[in-house]
C-alpha positions in Angstrom: -1.1 -18.1 7.9 1.7 -15.8 6.8 4.8 -16.3 9.0 7.2 -13.7 10.5 10.0 -15.4 8.5 8.3 -14.6 5.2 7.9 -10.9 6.3 11.5 -10.8 7.4 12.7 -12.1 4.0 10.4 -9.5 2.2 12.0 -6.7 4.2 15.5 -8.0 3.8 15.2 -8.3 0.0 13.7 -4.8 -0.4 16.5 -3.2 1.7 19.3 -5.1 -0.1 17.8 -4.0 -3.5 18.2 -0.4 -2.3 21.6 -1.1 -0.9 23.0 -2.8 -4.0 25.8 -0.2 -4.4 26.4 0.3 -0.7 29.4 -1.1 1.2 27.2 -3.2 3.4 24.2 -5.5 3.3 21.2 -6.1 5.5 20.1 -9.2 7.3 16.7 -9.3 9.0 15.9 -12.0 11.6 12.3 -13.1 12.5 13.2 -13.5 16.1 16.0 -12.8 18.7 17.1 -16.5 18.7 17.8 -16.3 14.9 19.9 -13.2 15.5 21.9 -14.7 18.3 22.7 -17.8 16.3 23.8 -15.6 13.3 26.2 -13.4 15.2 27.7 -16.5 16.9 28.6 -17.8 13.4 32.3 -17.3 12.9 32.0 -17.5 9.1 30.2 -14.1 9.1 33.5 -12.4 9.8 34.8 -13.4 6.4 31.8 -12.0 4.4 32.8 -9.6 1.6 30.6 -6.9 3.1 29.8 -6.0 6.7 26.2 -6.8 7.7 23.7 -4.6 9.4 21.5 -6.8 11.5 17.8 -6.2 11.9 15.8 -8.1 14.6 12.0 -8.4 14.3 9.7 -8.5 17.3 6.1 -9.5 16.6 3.6 -7.4 18.6 0.0 -8.4 19.5 -1.9 -8.8 16.3 -5.6 -9.1 15.5 -7.8 -11.6 13.6 -10.8 -10.2 11.8 -13.8 -12.2 13.3 -15.4 -13.4 10.1 -16.1 -17.1 9.6 -14.8 -18.7 6.4 -12.7 -15.6 5.6 -9.0 -15.6 6.7 -8.2 -11.9 7.4 -5.8 -10.6 10.0 -3.3 -7.9 10.9 0.3 -8.4 12.0 2.2 -5.7 13.9 6.0 -5.7 14.3 8.9 -3.7 15.5 12.1 -4.1 13.5 15.3 -2.7 15.0 18.5 -2.4 13.0 21.8 -2.3 14.8 24.1 0.0 12.8 27.8 -0.4 13.8 29.4 3.0 14.5 32.8 4.2 15.5 32.7 5.7 19.0 36.1 7.4 18.9 39.0 8.0 16.5 41.1 5.2 17.9 38.5 2.4 17.8 39.2 -0.6 15.7 36.9 -3.0 13.9 34.3 -2.9 11.2 32.2 0.3 11.4 29.7 1.7 9.0 28.3 5.0 10.3 24.7 6.0 10.6 24.0 8.3 7.6 24.0 5.9 4.7 22.2 3.0 6.4 19.6 5.4 7.8 19.0 6.9 4.4 18.4 3.5 2.9 16.0 2.5 5.7 14.2 5.8 5.4 13.9 5.3 1.6 12.5 1.8 2.1 9.9 3.1 4.6 8.8 5.8 2.1 8.6 3.4 -0.8 6.7 0.9 1.3 4.0 3.2 2.6 0.8 1.8 1.2 2.6 -1.0 -0.5 0.1 -3.7 -1.7 0.6 -7.1 -3.3 0.1 -10.8 -2.8 2.0 -13.3 -0.7 1.7 -17.1 -0.7 0.7 -19.0 2.4 3.5 -21.5 2.8 1.4 -23.8 5.0 -1.8 -24.4 2.9 -0.9 -23.1 -0.6 -3.3 -20.2 -0.4 -2.5 -16.6 -1.3 -3.0 -13.5 0.7 -3.5 -9.9 -0.5 -1.7 -7.4 1.8 -1.1 -3.8 2.4 1.8 -2.4 4.5 1.7 0.6 6.8 5.1 1.6 8.2 6.1 4.5 10.4 9.1 6.7 10.0 12.3 5.2 11.5 13.4 6.2 15.0 17.1 6.6 15.8 18.2 5.7 19.3 21.4 6.5 21.2 24.8 4.8 20.9 24.9 1.6 22.8 27.4 -1.2 23.6 25.1 -3.8 25.1 25.6 -6.2 22.2 29.4 -6.2 22.6 30.1 -3.6 19.9 29.2 0.0 19.5 26.0 0.5 17.5 23.1 2.9 17.0 19.6 1.3 16.9 17.2 2.3 14.2 13.7 1.1 14.8 10.7 0.9 12.4 7.1 0.0 13.4 5.1 -2.0 10.8 1.5 -3.0 10.4 0.6 -5.6 7.7 -3.1 -6.3 6.8 -3.9 -9.6 5.1 -6.9 -11.2 3.5 -6.9 -14.6 1.8 -8.1 -14.3 -1.8 -9.4 -10.8 -1.3 -8.7 -7.3 -2.5 -7.2 -4.4 -0.6 -8.0 -0.9 -1.7 -4.3 -0.1 -2.5 -4.4 -2.8 -5.2 -7.2 -1.1 -7.1 -5.8 0.6 -10.2 -7.8 3.3 -11.9 -6.7 5.4 -14.9 -8.3 8.5 -16.4 -7.2 9.3 -19.9 -4.2 7.1 -19.4 -3.1 8.6 -16.1 -3.0 6.5 -13.0 -5.3 7.9 -10.2 -3.7 8.2 -6.8 -6.7 7.2 -4.7 -7.6 8.7 -1.3 -11.1 7.2 -1.6 -13.2 5.6 -4.3 -16.0 3.4 -5.1 -18.6 2.2 -7.7 -22.3 2.7 -7.2 -25.1 1.3 -9.4 -28.5 2.8 -8.7 -31.6 1.2 -10.2 -35.1 2.7 -10.3 -38.3 1.1 -11.2 -42.0 0.9 -10.9 -43.4 -0.8 -7.7 -47.1 -1.9 -7.6 -49.1 -4.8 -6.2 -49.8 -7.3 -9.0 -52.3 -10.1 -9.6 -54.4 -9.1 -6.5 -51.5 -9.6 -4.1 -51.0 -7.3 -1.2 -47.2 -7.7 -1.7 -45.6 -4.9 -3.7 -43.2 -6.0 -6.4 -40.9 -4.0 -8.5 -39.9 -3.9 -12.1 -36.6 -2.2 -12.9 -36.8 0.2 -15.7 -33.7 2.3 -15.4 -30.2 2.2 -13.9 -27.1 4.3 -13.6 -23.5 3.3 -12.9 -21.3 5.9 -11.2 -17.6 5.9 -10.1 -16.5 8.2 -7.3 -12.9 9.1 -6.9 -11.0 11.3 -4.4 -7.5 12.1 -5.5 -4.7 14.5 -4.3 -4.4 17.8 -6.2 -0.8 17.5 -7.4 1.1 18.8 -10.4 0.6 16.6 -13.5 -1.9 14.4 -11.7 -5.5 13.5 -12.5 -6.7 15.9 -9.8 -5.1 18.8 -11.6 -6.8 17.8 -14.9 -10.1 17.6 -13.2 -9.7 21.0 -11.6 -8.8 22.5 -15.0 -11.8 20.8 -16.6 -14.1 22.1 -13.8 -13.0 25.6 -14.6 -12.8 25.5 -18.4 -14.4 22.2 -19.5 -17.2 21.8 -22.0 -20.4 19.7 -21.6 -19.2 17.1 -24.1 -16.0 16.4 -22.2 -15.5 12.6 -21.8 -12.8 10.6 -20.0 -11.4 7.2 -20.9 -11.6 5.3 -17.6 -10.1 1.9 -16.8 -10.4 -0.1 -13.6 -8.6 -3.3 -12.4 -8.4 -4.9 -9.0 -6.8 -8.3 -9.8 -10.3 -9.9 -10.0 -12.4 -7.6 -12.2 -11.5 -5.4 -15.1 -13.6 -2.6 -16.5 -13.2 0.2 -19.1 -15.6 2.8 -20.4 -16.0 6.3 -21.7 -17.4 8.4 -18.8 -18.5 11.9 -18.1 -18.1 13.9 -14.9 -21.5 14.6 -13.3 -19.8 16.7 -10.7 -16.3 17.8 -9.7 -15.6 19.2 -6.2 -12.4 21.0 -5.3 -11.9 22.4 -1.8 -8.9 24.4 -0.7 -9.0 24.9 3.1 -6.0 26.5 4.8 -3.9 24.2 6.9 -5.0 21.1 4.9 -3.7 19.3 1.8 -5.9 19.8 -1.3 -7.9 17.0 -2.9 -10.4 16.7 -5.7 -13.5 14.6 -5.7 -15.4 13.6 -8.9 -18.3 11.5 -9.8 -18.2 9.9 -13.2 -21.1 8.3 -15.1 -21.2 6.3 -18.3 -21.1 8.6 -21.3 -23.6 8.5 -24.1 -21.7 7.7 -27.3 -22.4 7.7 -31.0 -22.0 3.9 -30.9 -25.1 3.7 -28.7 -27.1 5.9 -31.1 -26.1 3.7 -34.0 -27.1 0.6 -32.0 -30.5 2.0 -31.4 
């Protein structure tokens, strides 16, 4: 299983990468006991930069009830204690809330839908994951820890599956542009002739034809694939083809495809998206092969 310590390290590394030029660093602790031991360490007072401490609390999580498949979610609340100066005469190391909050907020925005893989330190397996954070919440000034600080809290939900694929790891390009996926999926439909044979009452089938389609739903944004599809729906020719690639970490696929349909809805009060169904294109190479 993935441990809270691994997740704390992942968060800490990401925050410190964003805070590389800031006059402070972040330290994230997997539990309250780690945090108390750290602040009791006198050597921390001699560090070159002040430290913003973050304490992780693991909330009730859920295991997906599938035998032979390790899949689960982990929910956590991470609270950062940002030192602040309560009045003009206060002494000590104070940071202020604006810059740390900006870095925490940037990390949350960058991490929304973040997908990747993480090793299992206990059994040498590897888990695919996707992260869903919520925007940070800023609390009121407090002195309960022995120094003035403002708490900044972030709720996180991690979803893990060992050796599997999460939808956020799927990478699709259309004419070289990466598709931002809201929904998607392949479908292969086979048709054939079904008749009883050799006097049997059991009907059997012989497949004679098949079609492979790719469905994508993507936001309608400037310069994106959605904008290209809308433009093609309004002005495109019948012979318009798309160079499509697909990769999910296990399977790779590429083909020339045509759009059998492009749907664009613009309902007031909602964000606009474009849905398209793509099918394998007939090419001159196939004609030459015949």
